[in-house]
N, C-alpha and C positions, 0 to 999 in steps of 0.2 A: 244881162250878160255884159261884161266889159270887153275891151279890145283884145285881151289875151286868152279869150275862151274860157274864163273862169266865171262861175256863178257868184253873184253877190247875194247873200241871204240876210235879211235884217235880223238883228239880235232878238227881236221880240215876236218871232214868228210862232212860238209855242203858246204865247198868252192868248190867241184866238180860241183855243180849245179850253180854256179855263172858264170857271164861273166868276163872274165880276173881275176877270183878268187875274184873279189871285188864287182862287180855290178849286181844288179837284172835287168830285163829288164825294170821295171818302172823307176829305177833311171837313166838309159840311156835316156829314154823318157824325164823324167824332165829336165836333163842336156842338151840334144838336144834342147829342146823348150825354155828353158831359154837363152842359147847362141844364137840361131837363131833369138829369139825376139830382144836380144840386137843388133845383127849385123843388122837387119832390121831397128831398131830405129836409128842406127848410120849412116846407108846408107841414110835413108830419112833426117836426120838432115844435112848431108854433102850437099845434093842437095838443101835443103832450105837455107843453110848457117847460121845456128843457133847454132854455137859452142861457147858458153860461158861457164863458170865455173859451175854454178849449173846445166844447162841442160845436160851437159856431164856426170854429176855424176848420174843424174837422169836416163840417158839412160843405164848406167851400171848396174842399180839395178836388172833387171831380171836375167842377167847372174850371178851376185853375190849371189843372193837368191838361185838359182839352184846349184851352186857350194857348198854352205854351207850346203844345204839339203842332198846332196850325199856324203858329206865328212865323212870319217870313224870316228867312235866314240868307245872309249873303253867300253866294255861289252854290246854293242849293235852293230847292223849292220852299221848303220850310223845315223846322226842327225835326219833323217826324222823317222826312226823307234822309236828313243827315244822320240821324240816328240809326236808320236802317243801313246806310252805307258803312258806318262804323262798326255796326254788329256783322255785317257781311264780310268786312275787312278781317276781322279777328276770329270768325268762325269758319271761313272758307279756306280749304288747303289749296291755295294757289301761290304762284311766285309772282309778286307785284314788282315789276321793273320800272323804275323811274328813269326816263331818258332826258328830262329837262325840257324847258319850254322853247329855247332858241337854239338848241344844238343840232346840228345835222348829223345823221349817222348813216352808215352804209352797211348792208349785210355783207359779211365776209365770206369768201368761198363762191361768189357769183361772178 
C-alpha cells in the first residue's frame, strides 16, 4: 500500500496460477490432443505406406492448429482467448461503449 491508501498490484500476479507461468490446464489438453492426433495419423500413414506431399501436410494440421491456439498473444493470454473474445463480441447482443483510456467522465444527473 502506498501513501495515498491505494494498493499496488504487480502486473504478473495471475502468472502464479498458470502452469510454467504460461499455460492453463485446458491449453495443455488442447496441445496434447493436437500433437497426439498428429502422431497417431503419422503412425497410421507409415504403416499404410501413404506418404505423399499433400497427405503429409494434412496429417500435420491437428498439431499446427493446436500450437497456434495456445501460442501467446500480446494483450491476451493466447490466441484461443483472443478468438473467444472476438466471437463473444460479434455474437453477444450488448452495447459496447468505449470511453477512452485517459478521459475522465462523470455521470450526468447526479
